[in-house]
N, C-alpha and C positions, 0 to 999 in steps of 0.2 A: 093309450097304447103308444102314442108318439113318444111319450117320457120313457117308455120301457125300451124302445128302440134306441133312443139317444142314450140311456144308461149303458145299453149292449155296446153301442159303438165306442163309447168311451172306455168301457172296460176293455174292449179288443185292443183299441190303440194303447192303453196302458200295458197290457200283457205283451204286444208286440214291441214296445219300447223296452220293457224289461228283457225280453228275450234278446233284442239286439245288444243290449247293454251287457248281458251275460256273456254273448258270442264275443263281443268286442274284449272284454275282460279274459276270457279263456284264450282268444287268440294273442291278445297282448302278453299274457303269461308265457306262452311258449316262444313267442317271438322275443320277449324281453330277455330271457336267459342269454341267447347267443348275442343280440344286440348290446345287452348290458356289457358282457365280457369285451365285445370290441369297442364300446364305448369307453370303458375303464382303461383299455390298453391305449387308445387314442389320447385320453386325457392324461394319463401317465406319461407318455412320451411328449406331449405338449408341456405339461409341468416340467419335465427334465429339460426340454429346450429352453423354457423361460428361467429355469435355474441356472443353467449354462450361460445364458445371457446376462443374467444379473451377475453371475461371478466374474465374467470377463469385463463387465462395466466396472464393477469394483475394483479389480486389479488395474484396470486402465486409469482409475481416478486415483489410486495409490501411486501409481507410476508418476501420473501428472502432478500430484502434490510433491513427490520426491524430487522430480526434475525441477519444479518451480523453486523449491527450497535450495537446490544446489546452484541454480542460476542466481538466486538472489545472493547467496554468500560468495559467490564468484564475482558478482558485480560489485558487492561491498569490498571485496578483496582488492580490486582494481579500479575502483571508483576516483581514486586520487591520481591517476596517472597522468591525466591531462595537465592538472596543476602542477604535478612534479616535473613534466616535461617544459613548461614554462618557468619553473624555477631553476633549471639546470643552467641557463645562461648567467644567472645571477650568481650561482656557485662558481661558474668559470671566472666572471669578472673579479669575484674576491679572491680567487687564487692568482690571478694576475697581478692584482694589486698587492698581495702579499709577496709574491716573488719581485716586484719592483720596489718595495719598501726599502730594501737593503741600499739601493742606489738612488732613490728619490728623495727630494726634500719634502718637507710637511705640506706644502701648497698642492704638489702633484698627488700626494697620498690622499689628501683631503678631496681633490677632484675625482680619484678613483673611488673613494667611498661614497661620495655624492651620487656617482653614477650608479653604483649598485644599490643605493638607497632608491633612486628613480625607477630602476629596471625592477626591483622587487614591489615597489608600490603599482607600477603599471600590471605586473603579472598578476597580483592579487586584485587588483581593480577589475581586471577583465573577468573575475569570478563573482565581482559583486561587492568586494570587500570596500568599504569606504570610511574615512575617519570621521568621527562625531566632532563637529564644530562646537566649541565649548566656551572660549574666553569671549566675555561680552554678551553672552547669552543668559536668559533667565535659567535659574537652577531647575532642572527637571529630574526627578529621582528616576525616571525611566531611562535616562541617557547619562546621568552624572551619579557619581558617588562621592558626596561630600565629606572631606577628611578634616577640614579646618574652616572656621569662620574668622574672618579679619575684618578691622575697620578700614573702610575705603571711602575717602570723600569724593573720589571720581567716579564711583559706581552706585547706582541705587541698591538698596537692600535686596538680597535674594539673587544677586547677579554672580556669575562665575568670573573670577577675578584672575585666578591663575589656574593652569592645567599642569597637574604634576605627572600624570600619566595619560597618555591619548587613549580614547576610548575608539571602538570600532563597530560598525554594523555590516552585517552581511545581507545585502539586499535590504530588507525592512527589519530585520531581527538584529536587536543589539547583543553582539556575542562578548563584547567586554565594556561595561561602562567607564567612561572617563574618571579618574580621580581628580578632584577639583578642590580649591579653595573658593569659598563664597563669601560675598560681602553681608556685613551686618546691617 
């Protein structure tokens, strides 16, 4: 008999649970239509907001890229301004030397040219330009361009004997190797 009561209790609870579920489904169905429409409208507005933010961010990024490119081009166009400003006095000195060449002797003209040469070396040296020391140094293809080999009893083989054209480094980078003669 107790088993029967247990079965009845279990069956009653199952029926109650099913009824509650059915009620919940029915209530959800009537509630769902209005709430779903409101939810769809809210989500659509939210999606539109996100899309607008995305488009503004994309436009901002495109503008940033364009401005960066313009600034880079402008920088490249005027990057040499400082070096040109330092070379202007050299140009002025050349001009004065040429004007005085008619009235000066060779020694005065040579002094003017040497002055211009020193000014030019100083101006370029301020930007890291330095000559490559070659004569008496071992030949190094990273710094020298060997154009001739000569016999030299005064120098060991593979030593730079004569510099035909000066080489230059800009800071640590060779921008023009020295043209040299090398001993055999």
